[in-house]
C-alpha positions, 0 to 999 in steps of 0.5 A: 836060449833064444836066437836073435831072430826070436827076440822081438823089436820091443824087447830090443828097445827095452834092452836099449832103454836099459842101456844094453849094447845088445839092444842097439846092436840087435836093432842095427843088425836087423835093419840097417841093410834094408834101410840102406837099400831104401836110401841108396835107391834115392841117393845114388852116391854110396858114401852119401847113402852110408852117411845118411844111414849112420846119421839116422841110426845115431838120431834114433839111438840118441833118444831111444825113449821116442821108440816107446810107442812105435809099433813098427821100428822098421817102418818108423826108421824107414820113413825117417830115412826116406825123408832125410834122403829127400831133404838131402836131395833138396840141399843139392838143389834137386827140386820136384816140380808140380805140374799144377793143373796142366792137362797131362795124360795119365797112363793109369792102370797096369799095361803089358809093359809092366810085365815085360820089364821082368824079361830084362836082366836085373842089372839093366833094370837097375842101370836104367832106373839109375839113369833117370833124373833125380826127380823121376828116380825118387818117385819111381823108387818110392812107389815101386820099391817103398810101396808108398801111394801116389798120395803119400809121395805127393805129401812127402814131396809137396806135389799134387797126387796127379803130378806124382802119378804123371811123373811116375808114368814118365819115369816108368816109360823112360825105363821101358824105353831104355830097356827096349833100346837094349832090344830085350823085348819088341 
């Protein structure tokens, strides 16, 4: 008998299509925690993040036939969750603004500050990110944790790629300054 880890996503989807609770449970148990983490990095309130997670899985499971051609269940659901999280922020009147053609310095490239952040305690880094405005926090989380490109984030938020790049660098700078204030590095 195979373990849960040996069963593929496609096999779990087939179980769902056959009406088996094992398929639904298997997919949920396999991905709910990671999807929740993605949501909670964008939507700070735990209850709201949990609601979005449940809503996403209910949406997915209500029409499981849409999953027939999906190559990566996790990527597909994560993208839905991120989109729903951003929509949730917009409903709360959190707007993302495009800087247009303003001439804003782009820090670009990797600098030494990128590595110095690793000298800090994880809790302090999380707190510094959490203290950012919603717009900065969203862009930073999508880029750093969700591994999205500036261009993908720009399309998702309706901004220019240069605005996303600039806001990412400003967010990173604010996090680093916050950590510097805690005297973790000079």
